[in-house]
C-alpha beads as a LAMMPS data file, in Angstrom:
LAMMPS data file: protein, C-alpha beads

103 atoms
102 bonds

1 atom types
1 bond types

-500.0 500.0 xlo xhi
-500.0 500.0 ylo yhi
-500.0 500.0 zlo zhi

Masses

1 110.0

Atoms # bond

1 1 1 -5.243 -12.766 21.242
2 1 1 -5.613 -12.629 17.481
3 1 1 -7.714 -14.663 15.090
4 1 1 -5.072 -16.550 13.111
5 1 1 -7.474 -17.344 10.275
6 1 1 -8.011 -13.721 9.299
7 1 1 -4.431 -12.435 9.578
8 1 1 -5.509 -10.243 12.524
9 1 1 -2.086 -10.254 14.142
10 1 1 -0.404 -8.750 11.090
11 1 1 -3.239 -6.284 10.514
12 1 1 -3.683 -5.011 14.068
13 1 1 -0.458 -5.481 15.996
14 1 1 1.517 -2.408 16.960
15 1 1 4.281 -1.775 14.430
16 1 1 7.266 0.521 14.186
17 1 1 7.331 2.299 10.845
18 1 1 10.437 3.748 9.254
19 1 1 10.547 5.988 6.224
20 1 1 9.414 9.366 5.034
21 1 1 6.698 11.304 6.817
22 1 1 4.205 10.347 4.107
23 1 1 4.844 6.649 4.675
24 1 1 2.905 6.646 7.946
25 1 1 -0.417 7.504 6.310
26 1 1 0.358 5.413 3.232
27 1 1 1.117 2.368 5.376
28 1 1 -2.371 2.282 6.884
29 1 1 -4.025 2.731 3.491
30 1 1 -1.911 -0.108 2.091
31 1 1 -2.806 -2.305 5.048
32 1 1 -6.505 -1.598 4.658
33 1 1 -6.694 -1.739 0.867
34 1 1 -3.951 -4.203 -0.117
35 1 1 -2.755 -6.395 2.751
36 1 1 -6.156 -7.935 3.339
37 1 1 -5.545 -10.053 0.217
38 1 1 -1.794 -9.628 -0.280
39 1 1 -0.945 -10.690 3.273
40 1 1 2.816 -10.462 2.728
41 1 1 2.437 -6.663 2.487
42 1 1 1.521 -6.579 6.174
43 1 1 5.210 -7.169 6.921
44 1 1 6.464 -4.225 4.838
45 1 1 6.920 -1.662 7.605
46 1 1 9.383 0.574 5.805
47 1 1 9.269 2.105 2.381
48 1 1 12.531 0.516 1.265
49 1 1 10.830 -2.879 1.439
50 1 1 8.260 -1.602 -1.046
51 1 1 11.066 -0.325 -3.281
52 1 1 13.179 -3.487 -3.055
53 1 1 10.179 -5.645 -3.951
54 1 1 9.601 -3.557 -7.094
55 1 1 6.259 -2.238 -5.876
56 1 1 7.269 1.406 -5.466
57 1 1 9.776 3.377 -7.515
58 1 1 11.416 6.050 -5.360
59 1 1 10.278 9.507 -6.453
60 1 1 8.237 8.189 -9.387
61 1 1 4.578 7.459 -8.748
62 1 1 3.936 7.154 -12.497
63 1 1 6.470 4.325 -12.691
64 1 1 5.389 2.521 -9.526
65 1 1 3.564 -0.774 -9.732
66 1 1 1.511 -0.134 -6.605
67 1 1 0.158 3.135 -8.022
68 1 1 -0.476 1.627 -11.454
69 1 1 -2.439 -1.248 -9.950
70 1 1 -4.685 0.881 -7.745
71 1 1 -5.438 3.617 -10.231
72 1 1 -8.493 1.704 -11.513
73 1 1 -7.794 3.090 -14.951
74 1 1 -10.040 0.896 -17.024
75 1 1 -12.329 -1.148 -14.832
76 1 1 -10.494 -4.353 -15.661
77 1 1 -10.197 -7.256 -13.253
78 1 1 -6.530 -6.395 -12.734
79 1 1 -7.266 -3.060 -11.057
80 1 1 -6.917 -3.030 -7.301
81 1 1 -8.488 -3.306 -4.882
82 1 1 -10.271 -6.009 -6.830
83 1 1 -13.980 -5.365 -7.244
84 1 1 -14.049 -2.310 -4.990
85 1 1 -13.795 0.495 -7.516
86 1 1 -11.445 3.442 -7.279
87 1 1 -9.864 4.518 -4.037
88 1 1 -11.146 7.763 -2.568
89 1 1 -9.166 10.657 -4.049
90 1 1 -7.560 11.579 -0.715
91 1 1 -6.258 8.033 -0.182
92 1 1 -4.980 7.835 -3.739
93 1 1 -3.236 11.208 -3.359
94 1 1 -1.659 10.108 -0.054
95 1 1 -0.128 7.112 -1.845
96 1 1 1.101 9.241 -4.754
97 1 1 2.624 11.774 -2.340
98 1 1 4.308 8.961 -0.425
99 1 1 5.922 7.392 -3.509
100 1 1 6.974 10.764 -4.932
101 1 1 8.563 11.611 -1.575
102 1 1 10.686 8.475 -1.286
103 1 1 14.327 9.580 -1.548

Bonds

1 1 1 2
2 1 2 3
3 1 3 4
4 1 4 5
5 1 5 6
6 1 6 7
7 1 7 8
8 1 8 9
9 1 9 10
10 1 10 11
11 1 11 12
12 1 12 13
13 1 13 14
14 1 14 15
15 1 15 16
16 1 16 17
17 1 17 18
18 1 18 19
19 1 19 20
20 1 20 21
21 1 21 22
22 1 22 23
23 1 23 24
24 1 24 25
25 1 25 26
26 1 26 27
27 1 27 28
28 1 28 29
29 1 29 30
30 1 30 31
31 1 31 32
32 1 32 33
33 1 33 34
34 1 34 35
35 1 35 36
36 1 36 37
37 1 37 38
38 1 38 39
39 1 39 40
40 1 40 41
41 1 41 42
42 1 42 43
43 1 43 44
44 1 44 45
45 1 45 46
46 1 46 47
47 1 47 48
48 1 48 49
49 1 49 50
50 1 50 51
51 1 51 52
52 1 52 53
53 1 53 54
54 1 54 55
55 1 55 56
56 1 56 57
57 1 57 58
58 1 58 59
59 1 59 60
60 1 60 61
61 1 61 62
62 1 62 63
63 1 63 64
64 1 64 65
65 1 65 66
66 1 66 67
67 1 67 68
68 1 68 69
69 1 69 70
70 1 70 71
71 1 71 72
72 1 72 73
73 1 73 74
74 1 74 75
75 1 75 76
76 1 76 77
77 1 77 78
78 1 78 79
79 1 79 80
80 1 80 81
81 1 81 82
82 1 82 83
83 1 83 84
84 1 84 85
85 1 85 86
86 1 86 87
87 1 87 88
88 1 88 89
89 1 89 90
90 1 90 91
91 1 91 92
92 1 92 93
93 1 93 94
94 1 94 95
95 1 95 96
96 1 96 97
97 1 97 98
98 1 98 99
99 1 99 100
100 1 100 101
101 1 101 102
102 1 102 103
């Protein structure tokens, strides 16, 4: 049983992921860091969904909205995750590697 008020089902159910090898690690970072507020992201279980929604640009982390938003480049309120400061370097690099590896 899942707590429907906290989006537990989407966050903790077993999912089948499709995409590049790097997507597997990126998916869990995105779930932990993004989908807690942006609950619709919990349903994006393949990298093409991220591309088709304009959040990731295949092979171009510098041009990808998801990377731009999490970079925490200026401490503004628009940087994600909101109010949590920069992602750890290894998580950030996993996301960059994922986007750059999307065919």
